[in-house]
PyMOL Python script that loads the backbone (N, CA, C, O; Angstrom):
from pymol import cmd

cmd.read_pdbstr("""\
ATOM      1  N   UNK A   1      10.212 115.561 -37.736  1.00  0.00           N
ATOM      2  CA  UNK A   1       9.339 114.448 -37.971  1.00  0.00           C
ATOM      3  C   UNK A   1       9.766 113.232 -37.159  1.00  0.00           C
ATOM      4  O   UNK A   1       8.937 112.570 -36.535  1.00  0.00           O
ATOM      5  N   UNK A   2      11.040 112.948 -37.173  1.00  0.00           N
ATOM      6  CA  UNK A   2      11.530 111.781 -36.422  1.00  0.00           C
ATOM      7  C   UNK A   2      11.298 111.965 -34.948  1.00  0.00           C
ATOM      8  O   UNK A   2      10.900 111.022 -34.264  1.00  0.00           O
ATOM      9  N   UNK A   3      11.537 113.162 -34.437  1.00  0.00           N
ATOM     10  CA  UNK A   3      11.280 113.450 -33.028  1.00  0.00           C
ATOM     11  C   UNK A   3       9.820 113.240 -32.654  1.00  0.00           C
ATOM     12  O   UNK A   3       9.503 112.646 -31.624  1.00  0.00           O
ATOM     13  N   UNK A   4       8.956 113.734 -33.500  1.00  0.00           N
ATOM     14  CA  UNK A   4       7.521 113.590 -33.213  1.00  0.00           C
ATOM     15  C   UNK A   4       7.081 112.095 -33.290  1.00  0.00           C
ATOM     16  O   UNK A   4       6.278 111.643 -32.474  1.00  0.00           O
ATOM     17  N   UNK A   5       7.609 111.352 -34.264  1.00  0.00           N
ATOM     18  CA  UNK A   5       7.252 109.925 -34.360  1.00  0.00           C
ATOM     19  C   UNK A   5       7.796 109.179 -33.159  1.00  0.00           C
ATOM     20  O   UNK A   5       7.169 108.231 -32.684  1.00  0.00           O
ATOM     21  N   UNK A   6       8.932 109.583 -32.666  1.00  0.00           N
ATOM     22  CA  UNK A   6       9.518 108.872 -31.490  1.00  0.00           C
ATOM     23  C   UNK A   6       8.664 109.135 -30.240  1.00  0.00           C
ATOM     24  O   UNK A   6       8.554 108.277 -29.364  1.00  0.00           O
ATOM     25  N   UNK A   7       8.078 110.299 -30.173  1.00  0.00           N
ATOM     26  CA  UNK A   7       7.233 110.703 -29.026  1.00  0.00           C
ATOM     27  C   UNK A   7       5.842 110.098 -29.103  1.00  0.00           C
ATOM     28  O   UNK A   7       5.342 109.499 -28.150  1.00  0.00           O
ATOM     29  N   UNK A   8       5.237 110.274 -30.265  1.00  0.00           N
ATOM     30  CA  UNK A   8       3.791 109.960 -30.435  1.00  0.00           C
ATOM     31  C   UNK A   8       3.492 108.599 -31.084  1.00  0.00           C
ATOM     32  O   UNK A   8       2.357 108.124 -31.042  1.00  0.00           O
ATOM     33  N   UNK A   9       4.502 107.988 -31.673  1.00  0.00           N
ATOM     34  CA  UNK A   9       4.215 106.721 -32.358  1.00  0.00           C
ATOM     35  C   UNK A   9       3.643 107.015 -33.737  1.00  0.00           C
ATOM     36  O   UNK A   9       3.767 108.132 -34.239  1.00  0.00           O
ATOM     37  N   UNK A  10       3.013 106.009 -34.354  1.00  0.00           N
ATOM     38  CA  UNK A  10       2.447 106.182 -35.707  1.00  0.00           C
ATOM     39  C   UNK A  10       1.420 107.315 -35.780  1.00  0.00           C
ATOM     40  O   UNK A  10       0.535 107.407 -34.929  1.00  0.00           O
ATOM     41  N   UNK A  11       1.535 108.165 -36.779  1.00  0.00           N
ATOM     42  CA  UNK A  11       0.574 109.265 -37.006  1.00  0.00           C
ATOM     43  C   UNK A  11       0.299 109.400 -38.467  1.00  0.00           C
ATOM     44  O   UNK A  11       1.128 109.015 -39.291  1.00  0.00           O
ATOM     45  N   UNK A  12      -0.869 109.950 -38.821  1.00  0.00           N
ATOM     46  CA  UNK A  12      -1.116 110.213 -40.258  1.00  0.00           C
ATOM     47  C   UNK A  12      -0.153 111.275 -40.782  1.00  0.00           C
ATOM     48  O   UNK A  12       0.197 112.214 -40.066  1.00  0.00           O
ATOM     49  N   UNK A  13       0.262 111.124 -42.004  1.00  0.00           N
ATOM     50  CA  UNK A  13       1.204 112.063 -42.611  1.00  0.00           C
ATOM     51  C   UNK A  13       0.691 113.494 -42.595  1.00  0.00           C
ATOM     52  O   UNK A  13       1.461 114.448 -42.480  1.00  0.00           O
ATOM     53  N   UNK A  14      -0.610 113.623 -42.713  1.00  0.00           N
ATOM     54  CA  UNK A  14      -1.228 114.954 -42.766  1.00  0.00           C
ATOM     55  C   UNK A  14      -0.981 115.768 -41.469  1.00  0.00           C
ATOM     56  O   UNK A  14      -1.029 116.998 -41.488  1.00  0.00           O
ATOM     57  N   UNK A  15      -0.719 115.073 -40.359  1.00  0.00           N
ATOM     58  CA  UNK A  15      -0.481 115.787 -39.113  1.00  0.00           C
ATOM     59  C   UNK A  15       0.803 116.607 -39.140  1.00  0.00           C
ATOM     60  O   UNK A  15       0.988 117.498 -38.310  1.00  0.00           O
ATOM     61  N   UNK A  16       1.697 116.310 -40.096  1.00  0.00           N
ATOM     62  CA  UNK A  16       2.930 117.084 -40.208  1.00  0.00           C
ATOM     63  C   UNK A  16       2.730 118.404 -40.964  1.00  0.00           C
ATOM     64  O   UNK A  16       3.569 119.301 -40.882  1.00  0.00           O
ATOM     65  N   UNK A  17       1.628 118.516 -41.691  1.00  0.00           N
ATOM     66  CA  UNK A  17       1.342 119.735 -42.460  1.00  0.00           C
ATOM     67  C   UNK A  17       0.934 120.808 -41.478  1.00  0.00           C
ATOM     68  O   UNK A  17       0.419 120.528 -40.396  1.00  0.00           O
ATOM     69  N   UNK A  18       1.173 122.028 -41.875  1.00  0.00           N
ATOM     70  CA  UNK A  18       0.877 123.177 -41.014  1.00  0.00           C
ATOM     71  C   UNK A  18       1.857 124.245 -41.350  1.00  0.00           C
ATOM     72  O   UNK A  18       1.501 125.237 -41.987  1.00  0.00           O
ATOM     73  N   UNK A  19       3.105 124.072 -40.933  1.00  0.00           N
ATOM     74  CA  UNK A  19       4.132 125.039 -41.285  1.00  0.00           C
ATOM     75  C   UNK A  19       4.747 124.736 -42.663  1.00  0.00           C
ATOM     76  O   UNK A  19       5.393 125.589 -43.271  1.00  0.00           O
ATOM     77  N   UNK A  20       4.531 123.511 -43.132  1.00  0.00           N
ATOM     78  CA  UNK A  20       4.948 123.139 -44.502  1.00  0.00           C
ATOM     79  C   UNK A  20       3.780 122.509 -45.206  1.00  0.00           C
ATOM     80  O   UNK A  20       2.840 122.046 -44.560  1.00  0.00           O
ATOM     81  N   UNK A  21       3.821 122.480 -46.531  1.00  0.00           N
ATOM     82  CA  UNK A  21       2.730 121.953 -47.334  1.00  0.00           C
ATOM     83  C   UNK A  21       2.707 120.437 -47.328  1.00  0.00           C
ATOM     84  O   UNK A  21       3.703 119.803 -46.978  1.00  0.00           O
ATOM     85  N   UNK A  22       1.586 119.849 -47.710  1.00  0.00           N
ATOM     86  CA  UNK A  22       1.508 118.394 -47.823  1.00  0.00           C
ATOM     87  C   UNK A  22       2.497 117.856 -48.842  1.00  0.00           C
ATOM     88  O   UNK A  22       2.999 116.742 -48.691  1.00  0.00           O
ATOM     89  N   UNK A  23       2.783 118.639 -49.883  1.00  0.00           N
ATOM     90  CA  UNK A  23       3.766 118.247 -50.875  1.00  0.00           C
ATOM     91  C   UNK A  23       5.106 118.130 -50.246  1.00  0.00           C
ATOM     92  O   UNK A  23       5.817 117.154 -50.486  1.00  0.00           O
ATOM     93  N   UNK A  24       5.488 119.115 -49.425  1.00  0.00           N
ATOM     94  CA  UNK A  24       6.767 119.134 -48.746  1.00  0.00           C
ATOM     95  C   UNK A  24       6.835 117.965 -47.716  1.00  0.00           C
ATOM     96  O   UNK A  24       7.893 117.359 -47.542  1.00  0.00           O
ATOM     97  N   UNK A  25       5.717 117.660 -47.048  1.00  0.00           N
ATOM     98  CA  UNK A  25       5.676 116.540 -46.127  1.00  0.00           C
ATOM     99  C   UNK A  25       5.976 115.258 -46.852  1.00  0.00           C
ATOM    100  O   UNK A  25       6.773 114.440 -46.391  1.00  0.00           O
ATOM    101  N   UNK A  26       5.308 115.074 -48.037  1.00  0.00           N
ATOM    102  CA  UNK A  26       5.519 113.901 -48.865  1.00  0.00           C
ATOM    103  C   UNK A  26       6.993 113.779 -49.273  1.00  0.00           C
ATOM    104  O   UNK A  26       7.555 112.684 -49.235  1.00  0.00           O
ATOM    105  N   UNK A  27       7.599 114.860 -49.651  1.00  0.00           N
ATOM    106  CA  UNK A  27       8.997 114.830 -50.082  1.00  0.00           C
ATOM    107  C   UNK A  27       9.907 114.449 -48.917  1.00  0.00           C
ATOM    108  O   UNK A  27      10.820 113.640 -49.079  1.00  0.00           O
ATOM    109  N   UNK A  28       9.663 115.025 -47.759  1.00  0.00           N
ATOM    110  CA  UNK A  28      10.495 114.692 -46.580  1.00  0.00           C
ATOM    111  C   UNK A  28      10.314 113.191 -46.218  1.00  0.00           C
ATOM    112  O   UNK A  28      11.281 112.486 -45.932  1.00  0.00           O
ATOM    113  N   UNK A  29       9.091 112.753 -46.242  1.00  0.00           N
ATOM    114  CA  UNK A  29       8.833 111.343 -45.879  1.00  0.00           C
ATOM    115  C   UNK A  29       9.527 110.402 -46.880  1.00  0.00           C
ATOM    116  O   UNK A  29      10.068 109.366 -46.495  1.00  0.00           O
ATOM    117  N   UNK A  30       9.503 110.769 -48.142  1.00  0.00           N
ATOM    118  CA  UNK A  30      10.125 109.928 -49.178  1.00  0.00           C
ATOM    119  C   UNK A  30      11.618 109.785 -48.854  1.00  0.00           C
ATOM    120  O   UNK A  30      12.164 108.684 -48.941  1.00  0.00           O
ATOM    121  N   UNK A  31      12.274 110.873 -48.487  1.00  0.00           N
ATOM    122  CA  UNK A  31      13.720 110.819 -48.164  1.00  0.00           C
ATOM    123  C   UNK A  31      13.931 109.986 -46.919  1.00  0.00           C
ATOM    124  O   UNK A  31      14.866 109.187 -46.869  1.00  0.00           O
ATOM    125  N   UNK A  32      13.090 110.148 -45.912  1.00  0.00           N
ATOM    126  CA  UNK A  32      13.235 109.373 -44.659  1.00  0.00           C
ATOM    127  C   UNK A  32      12.967 107.909 -44.911  1.00  0.00           C
ATOM    128  O   UNK A  32      13.598 107.064 -44.276  1.00  0.00           O
ATOM    129  N   UNK A  33      12.046 107.562 -45.821  1.00  0.00           N
ATOM    130  CA  UNK A  33      11.802 106.197 -46.159  1.00  0.00           C
ATOM    131  C   UNK A  33      12.986 105.582 -46.889  1.00  0.00           C
ATOM    132  O   UNK A  33      13.392 104.454 -46.610  1.00  0.00           O
ATOM    133  N   UNK A  34      13.551 106.371 -47.860  1.00  0.00           N
ATOM    134  CA  UNK A  34      14.704 105.859 -48.578  1.00  0.00           C
ATOM    135  C   UNK A  34      15.900 105.642 -47.689  1.00  0.00           C
ATOM    136  O   UNK A  34      16.746 104.796 -47.979  1.00  0.00           O
ATOM    137  N   UNK A  35      15.985 106.393 -46.611  1.00  0.00           N
ATOM    138  CA  UNK A  35      17.086 106.218 -45.657  1.00  0.00           C
ATOM    139  C   UNK A  35      16.806 105.079 -44.682  1.00  0.00           C
ATOM    140  O   UNK A  35      17.703 104.667 -43.946  1.00  0.00           O
ATOM    141  N   UNK A  36      15.598 104.572 -44.663  1.00  0.00           N
ATOM    142  CA  UNK A  36      15.244 103.496 -43.743  1.00  0.00           C
ATOM    143  C   UNK A  36      14.876 103.959 -42.355  1.00  0.00           C
ATOM    144  O   UNK A  36      14.865 103.173 -41.407  1.00  0.00           O
ATOM    145  N   UNK A  37      14.575 105.243 -42.237  1.00  0.00           N
ATOM    146  CA  UNK A  37      14.234 105.778 -40.898  1.00  0.00           C
ATOM    147  C   UNK A  37      12.765 105.783 -40.602  1.00  0.00           C
ATOM    148  O   UNK A  37      12.355 105.774 -39.441  1.00  0.00           O
ATOM    149  N   UNK A  38      11.955 105.797 -41.661  1.00  0.00           N
ATOM    150  CA  UNK A  38      10.505 105.880 -41.511  1.00  0.00           C
ATOM    151  C   UNK A  38       9.872 104.879 -42.448  1.00  0.00           C
ATOM    152  O   UNK A  38      10.392 104.595 -43.527  1.00  0.00           O
ATOM    153  N   UNK A  39       8.740 104.348 -42.019  1.00  0.00           N
ATOM    154  CA  UNK A  39       7.940 103.503 -42.871  1.00  0.00           C
ATOM    155  C   UNK A  39       6.527 104.103 -42.961  1.00  0.00           C
ATOM    156  O   UNK A  39       6.010 104.611 -41.966  1.00  0.00           O
ATOM    157  N   UNK A  40       5.916 104.049 -44.116  1.00  0.00           N
ATOM    158  CA  UNK A  40       4.556 104.549 -44.245  1.00  0.00           C
ATOM    159  C   UNK A  40       3.701 103.399 -44.803  1.00  0.00           C
ATOM    160  O   UNK A  40       4.160 102.481 -45.483  1.00  0.00           O
ATOM    161  N   UNK A  41       2.447 103.538 -44.458  1.00  0.00           N
ATOM    162  CA  UNK A  41       1.434 102.566 -44.908  1.00  0.00           C
ATOM    163  C   UNK A  41       0.175 103.287 -45.249  1.00  0.00           C
ATOM    164  O   UNK A  41      -0.332 104.107 -44.483  1.00  0.00           O
ATOM    165  N   UNK A  42      -0.332 102.964 -46.432  1.00  0.00           N
ATOM    166  CA  UNK A  42      -1.547 103.672 -46.889  1.00  0.00           C
ATOM    167  C   UNK A  42      -2.784 102.784 -46.649  1.00  0.00           C
ATOM    168  O   UNK A  42      -2.837 101.637 -47.094  1.00  0.00           O
ATOM    169  N   UNK A  43      -3.751 103.331 -45.952  1.00  0.00           N
ATOM    170  CA  UNK A  43      -5.028 102.665 -45.735  1.00  0.00           C
ATOM    171  C   UNK A  43      -6.136 103.608 -46.157  1.00  0.00           C
ATOM    172  O   UNK A  43      -6.443 104.584 -45.473  1.00  0.00           O
ATOM    173  N   UNK A  44      -6.741 103.289 -47.323  1.00  0.00           N
ATOM    174  CA  UNK A  44      -7.710 104.198 -47.875  1.00  0.00           C
ATOM    175  C   UNK A  44      -7.045 105.482 -48.330  1.00  0.00           C
ATOM    176  O   UNK A  44      -6.142 105.459 -49.166  1.00  0.00           O
ATOM    177  N   UNK A  45      -7.491 106.598 -47.780  1.00  0.00           N
ATOM    178  CA  UNK A  45      -6.899 107.894 -48.144  1.00  0.00           C
ATOM    179  C   UNK A  45      -5.898 108.344 -47.151  1.00  0.00           C
ATOM    180  O   UNK A  45      -5.300 109.407 -47.321  1.00  0.00           O
ATOM    181  N   UNK A  46      -5.686 107.583 -46.117  1.00  0.00           N
ATOM    182  CA  UNK A  46      -4.788 107.993 -44.976  1.00  0.00           C
ATOM    183  C   UNK A  46      -3.475 107.273 -45.067  1.00  0.00           C
ATOM    184  O   UNK A  46      -3.439 106.044 -45.121  1.00  0.00           O
ATOM    185  N   UNK A  47      -2.356 108.046 -45.087  1.00  0.00           N
ATOM    186  CA  UNK A  47      -1.017 107.489 -45.094  1.00  0.00           C
ATOM    187  C   UNK A  47      -0.476 107.624 -43.665  1.00  0.00           C
ATOM    188  O   UNK A  47      -0.294 108.733 -43.161  1.00  0.00           O
ATOM    189  N   UNK A  48      -0.226 106.491 -43.031  1.00  0.00           N
ATOM    190  CA  UNK A  48       0.288 106.542 -41.644  1.00  0.00           C
ATOM    191  C   UNK A  48       1.768 106.336 -41.688  1.00  0.00           C
ATOM    192  O   UNK A  48       2.284 105.516 -42.447  1.00  0.00           O
ATOM    193  N   UNK A  49       2.449 107.098 -40.856  1.00  0.00           N
ATOM    194  CA  UNK A  49       3.940 107.062 -40.742  1.00  0.00           C
ATOM    195  C   UNK A  49       4.322 106.497 -39.380  1.00  0.00           C
ATOM    196  O   UNK A  49       3.693 106.767 -38.357  1.00  0.00           O
ATOM    197  N   UNK A  50       5.367 105.713 -39.421  1.00  0.00           N
ATOM    198  CA  UNK A  50       5.947 105.191 -38.124  1.00  0.00           C
ATOM    199  C   UNK A  50       7.456 105.170 -38.232  1.00  0.00           C
ATOM    200  O   UNK A  50       8.027 104.982 -39.306  1.00  0.00           O
ATOM    201  N   UNK A  51       8.080 105.370 -37.089  1.00  0.00           N
ATOM    202  CA  UNK A  51       9.523 105.339 -36.995  1.00  0.00           C
ATOM    203  C   UNK A  51       9.999 103.888 -37.203  1.00  0.00           C
ATOM    204  O   UNK A  51       9.402 102.953 -36.669  1.00  0.00           O
ATOM    205  N   UNK A  52      11.030 103.720 -37.949  1.00  0.00           N
ATOM    206  CA  UNK A  52      11.620 102.406 -38.178  1.00  0.00           C
ATOM    207  C   UNK A  52      12.983 102.392 -37.467  1.00  0.00           C
ATOM    208  O   UNK A  52      13.976 102.889 -37.997  1.00  0.00           O
ATOM    209  N   UNK A  53      13.008 101.821 -36.269  1.00  0.00           N
ATOM    210  CA  UNK A  53      14.145 101.920 -35.386  1.00  0.00           C
ATOM    211  C   UNK A  53      15.398 101.208 -35.939  1.00  0.00           C
ATOM    212  O   UNK A  53      16.515 101.553 -35.553  1.00  0.00           O
ATOM    213  N   UNK A  54      15.229 100.239 -36.818  1.00  0.00           N
ATOM    214  CA  UNK A  54      16.405  99.575 -37.445  1.00  0.00           C
ATOM    215  C   UNK A  54      17.216 100.582 -38.264  1.00  0.00           C
ATOM    216  O   UNK A  54      18.441 100.491 -38.351  1.00  0.00           O
ATOM    217  N   UNK A  55      16.503 101.545 -38.863  1.00  0.00           N
ATOM    218  CA  UNK A  55      17.185 102.582 -39.623  1.00  0.00           C
ATOM    219  C   UNK A  55      18.037 103.456 -38.723  1.00  0.00           C
ATOM    220  O   UNK A  55      19.072 103.958 -39.161  1.00  0.00           O
ATOM    221  N   UNK A  56      17.637 103.648 -37.499  1.00  0.00           N
ATOM    222  CA  UNK A  56      18.399 104.440 -36.540  1.00  0.00           C
ATOM    223  C   UNK A  56      19.721 103.763 -36.205  1.00  0.00           C
ATOM    224  O   UNK A  56      20.740 104.430 -36.023  1.00  0.00           O
ATOM    225  N   UNK A  57      19.700 102.436 -36.124  1.00  0.00           N
ATOM    226  CA  UNK A  57      20.928 101.680 -35.874  1.00  0.00           C
ATOM    227  C   UNK A  57      21.926 101.886 -36.974  1.00  0.00           C
ATOM    228  O   UNK A  57      23.110 102.102 -36.716  1.00  0.00           O
ATOM    229  N   UNK A  58      21.451 101.820 -38.230  1.00  0.00           N
ATOM    230  CA  UNK A  58      22.338 102.054 -39.369  1.00  0.00           C
ATOM    231  C   UNK A  58      22.880 103.434 -39.345  1.00  0.00           C
ATOM    232  O   UNK A  58      24.058 103.643 -39.635  1.00  0.00           O
ATOM    233  N   UNK A  59      22.026 104.428 -38.994  1.00  0.00           N
ATOM    234  CA  UNK A  59      22.457 105.825 -38.920  1.00  0.00           C
ATOM    235  C   UNK A  59      23.520 105.986 -37.804  1.00  0.00           C
ATOM    236  O   UNK A  59      24.531 106.667 -37.976  1.00  0.00           O
ATOM    237  N   UNK A  60      23.253 105.347 -36.687  1.00  0.00           N
ATOM    238  CA  UNK A  60      24.255 105.436 -35.604  1.00  0.00           C
ATOM    239  C   UNK A  60      25.599 104.901 -35.977  1.00  0.00           C
ATOM    240  O   UNK A  60      26.622 105.482 -35.614  1.00  0.00           O
ATOM    241  N   UNK A  61      25.625 103.778 -36.714  1.00  0.00           N
ATOM    242  CA  UNK A  61      26.878 103.180 -37.209  1.00  0.00           C
ATOM    243  C   UNK A  61      27.599 104.172 -38.157  1.00  0.00           C
ATOM    244  O   UNK A  61      28.811 104.364 -38.063  1.00  0.00           O
ATOM    245  N   UNK A  62      26.844 104.776 -39.045  1.00  0.00           N
ATOM    246  CA  UNK A  62      27.380 105.710 -40.014  1.00  0.00           C
ATOM    247  C   UNK A  62      27.997 106.892 -39.265  1.00  0.00           C
ATOM    248  O   UNK A  62      29.111 107.313 -39.579  1.00  0.00           O
ATOM    249  N   UNK A  63      27.287 107.420 -38.290  1.00  0.00           N
ATOM    250  CA  UNK A  63      27.808 108.551 -37.518  1.00  0.00           C
ATOM    251  C   UNK A  63      29.047 108.174 -36.775  1.00  0.00           C
ATOM    252  O   UNK A  63      30.011 108.939 -36.780  1.00  0.00           O
ATOM    253  N   UNK A  64      29.072 107.007 -36.122  1.00  0.00           N
ATOM    254  CA  UNK A  64      30.240 106.554 -35.379  1.00  0.00           C
ATOM    255  C   UNK A  64      31.464 106.444 -36.271  1.00  0.00           C
ATOM    256  O   UNK A  64      32.555 106.900 -35.928  1.00  0.00           O
ATOM    257  N   UNK A  65      31.247 105.815 -37.443  1.00  0.00           N
ATOM    258  CA  UNK A  65      32.367 105.687 -38.394  1.00  0.00           C
ATOM    259  C   UNK A  65      32.949 107.028 -38.822  1.00  0.00           C
ATOM    260  O   UNK A  65      34.167 107.208 -38.839  1.00  0.00           O
ATOM    261  N   UNK A  66      32.065 107.975 -39.170  1.00  0.00           N
ATOM    262  CA  UNK A  66      32.529 109.265 -39.586  1.00  0.00           C
ATOM    263  C   UNK A  66      33.089 110.100 -38.451  1.00  0.00           C
ATOM    264  O   UNK A  66      33.982 110.922 -38.656  1.00  0.00           O
ATOM    265  N   UNK A  67      32.569 109.890 -37.265  1.00  0.00           N
ATOM    266  CA  UNK A  67      33.097 110.588 -36.075  1.00  0.00           C
ATOM    267  C   UNK A  67      34.539 110.143 -35.792  1.00  0.00           C
ATOM    268  O   UNK A  67      35.407 110.964 -35.494  1.00  0.00           O
ATOM    269  N   UNK A  68      34.767 108.869 -35.887  1.00  0.00           N
ATOM    270  CA  UNK A  68      36.107 108.284 -35.645  1.00  0.00           C
ATOM    271  C   UNK A  68      37.063 108.819 -36.763  1.00  0.00           C
ATOM    272  O   UNK A  68      38.194 109.206 -36.468  1.00  0.00           O
ATOM    273  N   UNK A  69      36.618 108.836 -37.994  1.00  0.00           N
ATOM    274  CA  UNK A  69      37.463 109.287 -39.076  1.00  0.00           C
ATOM    275  C   UNK A  69      37.847 110.763 -38.861  1.00  0.00           C
ATOM    276  O   UNK A  69      39.016 111.122 -39.005  1.00  0.00           O
ATOM    277  N   UNK A  70      36.891 111.598 -38.524  1.00  0.00           N
ATOM    278  CA  UNK A  70      37.157 113.024 -38.309  1.00  0.00           C
ATOM    279  C   UNK A  70      37.998 113.271 -37.103  1.00  0.00           C
ATOM    280  O   UNK A  70      38.841 114.169 -37.111  1.00  0.00           O
ATOM    281  N   UNK A  71      37.793 112.475 -36.022  1.00  0.00           N
ATOM    282  CA  UNK A  71      38.604 112.642 -34.861  1.00  0.00           C
ATOM    283  C   UNK A  71      40.036 112.356 -35.144  1.00  0.00           C
ATOM    284  O   UNK A  71      40.914 113.081 -34.674  1.00  0.00           O
ATOM    285  N   UNK A  72      40.314 111.299 -35.913  1.00  0.00           N
ATOM    286  CA  UNK A  72      41.717 110.980 -36.333  1.00  0.00           C
ATOM    287  C   UNK A  72      42.306 112.167 -37.118  1.00  0.00           C
ATOM    288  O   UNK A  72      43.451 112.555 -36.885  1.00  0.00           O
ATOM    289  N   UNK A  73      41.545 112.727 -38.024  1.00  0.00           N
ATOM    290  CA  UNK A  73      42.033 113.838 -38.850  1.00  0.00           C
ATOM    291  C   UNK A  73      42.266 115.069 -37.963  1.00  0.00           C
ATOM    292  O   UNK A  73      43.253 115.779 -38.158  1.00  0.00           O
ATOM    293  N   UNK A  74      41.395 115.332 -37.010  1.00  0.00           N
ATOM    294  CA  UNK A  74      41.632 116.487 -36.117  1.00  0.00           C
ATOM    295  C   UNK A  74      42.785 116.274 -35.218  1.00  0.00           C
ATOM    296  O   UNK A  74      43.519 117.219 -34.929  1.00  0.00           O
ATOM    297  N   UNK A  75      42.994 115.027 -34.740  1.00  0.00           N
ATOM    298  CA  UNK A  75      44.144 114.748 -33.912  1.00  0.00           C
ATOM    299  C   UNK A  75      45.422 114.977 -34.701  1.00  0.00           C
ATOM    300  O   UNK A  75      46.378 115.548 -34.175  1.00  0.00           O
ATOM    301  N   UNK A  76      45.456 114.532 -35.978  1.00  0.00           N
ATOM    302  CA  UNK A  76      46.614 114.751 -36.806  1.00  0.00           C
ATOM    303  C   UNK A  76      46.860 116.225 -37.042  1.00  0.00           C
ATOM    304  O   UNK A  76      47.998 116.688 -36.972  1.00  0.00           O
ATOM    305  N   UNK A  77      45.788 116.974 -37.325  1.00  0.00           N
ATOM    306  CA  UNK A  77      45.937 118.423 -37.490  1.00  0.00           C
ATOM    307  C   UNK A  77      46.496 119.070 -36.250  1.00  0.00           C
ATOM    308  O   UNK A  77      47.379 119.923 -36.338  1.00  0.00           O
ATOM    309  N   UNK A  78      45.993 118.676 -35.089  1.00  0.00           N
ATOM    310  CA  UNK A  78      46.476 119.245 -33.825  1.00  0.00           C
ATOM    311  C   UNK A  78      47.955 118.942 -33.664  1.00  0.00           C
ATOM    312  O   UNK A  78      48.709 119.817 -33.238  1.00  0.00           O
ATOM    313  N   UNK A  79      48.391 117.748 -33.985  1.00  0.00           N
ATOM    314  CA  UNK A  79      49.817 117.391 -33.900  1.00  0.00           C
ATOM    315  C   UNK A  79      50.644 118.251 -34.836  1.00  0.00           C
ATOM    316  O   UNK A  79      51.727 118.706 -34.470  1.00  0.00           O
ATOM    317  N   UNK A  80      50.141 118.478 -36.043  1.00  0.00           N
ATOM    318  CA  UNK A  80      50.891 119.290 -36.987  1.00  0.00           C
ATOM    319  C   UNK A  80      51.005 120.738 -36.524  1.00  0.00           C
ATOM    320  O   UNK A  80      52.057 121.362 -36.661  1.00  0.00           O
ATOM    321  N   UNK A  81      49.916 121.263 -35.975  1.00  0.00           N
ATOM    322  CA  UNK A  81      49.927 122.641 -35.494  1.00  0.00           C
ATOM    323  C   UNK A  81      50.899 122.781 -34.314  1.00  0.00           C
ATOM    324  O   UNK A  81      51.679 123.730 -34.243  1.00  0.00           O
ATOM    325  N   UNK A  82      50.833 121.815 -33.395  1.00  0.00           N
ATOM    326  CA  UNK A  82      51.742 121.889 -32.220  1.00  0.00           C
ATOM    327  C   UNK A  82      53.176 121.750 -32.662  1.00  0.00           C
ATOM    328  O   UNK A  82      54.050 122.423 -32.115  1.00  0.00           O
ATOM    329  N   UNK A  83      53.454 120.892 -33.643  1.00  0.00           N
ATOM    330  CA  UNK A  83      54.797 120.747 -34.203  1.00  0.00           C
ATOM    331  C   UNK A  83      55.267 122.038 -34.839  1.00  0.00           C
ATOM    332  O   UNK A  83      56.415 122.455 -34.681  1.00  0.00           O
ATOM    333  N   UNK A  84      54.332 122.671 -35.576  1.00  0.00           N
ATOM    334  CA  UNK A  84      54.723 123.939 -36.259  1.00  0.00           C
ATOM    335  C   UNK A  84      54.955 125.027 -35.224  1.00  0.00           C
ATOM    336  O   UNK A  84      55.860 125.844 -35.391  1.00  0.00           O
ATOM    337  N   UNK A  85      54.156 125.061 -34.152  1.00  0.00           N
ATOM    338  CA  UNK A  85      54.330 126.079 -33.125  1.00  0.00           C
ATOM    339  C   UNK A  85      55.696 125.849 -32.412  1.00  0.00           C
ATOM    340  O   UNK A  85      56.359 126.808 -32.016  1.00  0.00           O
ATOM    341  N   UNK A  86      56.090 124.604 -32.263  1.00  0.00           N
ATOM    342  CA  UNK A  86      57.365 124.269 -31.615  1.00  0.00           C
ATOM    343  C   UNK A  86      58.520 124.711 -32.490  1.00  0.00           C
ATOM    344  O   UNK A  86      59.586 125.030 -31.961  1.00  0.00           O
ATOM    345  N   UNK A  87      58.361 124.744 -33.789  1.00  0.00           N
ATOM    346  CA  UNK A  87      59.427 125.205 -34.695  1.00  0.00           C
ATOM    347  C   UNK A  87      59.583 126.699 -34.751  1.00  0.00           C
ATOM    348  O   UNK A  87      60.618 127.190 -35.202  1.00  0.00           O
ATOM    349  N   UNK A  88      58.570 127.455 -34.300  1.00  0.00           N
ATOM    350  CA  UNK A  88      58.579 128.902 -34.333  1.00  0.00           C
ATOM    351  C   UNK A  88      59.478 129.478 -33.218  1.00  0.00           C
ATOM    352  O   UNK A  88      59.853 130.649 -33.271  1.00  0.00           O
ATOM    353  N   UNK A  89      59.804 128.693 -32.258  1.00  0.00           N
ATOM    354  CA  UNK A  89      60.510 129.194 -31.068  1.00  0.00           C
ATOM    355  C   UNK A  89      61.912 129.570 -31.413  1.00  0.00           C
ATOM    356  O   UNK A  89      62.664 130.013 -30.544  1.00  0.00           O
TER     357      UNK A  89
END
""", "prot")
cmd.dss("prot")
cmd.show_as("cartoon", "prot")
cmd.util.cbc("prot")
cmd.orient("prot")
């Protein structure tokens, strides 16, 4: 959904139906809205979805933080493994 919105811009929510039901589309959009990645607007019977790029910035920051944390943990694990391998000699 995010990929399509980034390519095509605002689209009616119903355009996502096809391989999944409209109910599933609604559930996915609700999660994306709660995360701040998508905004929807209802005009009459049509709900239009658009990408909310500010949400992507927050997501990028979250990913960067967790990537740094895991990299530190993996570096520590590598040091421990190398130290243990050195003790086996």
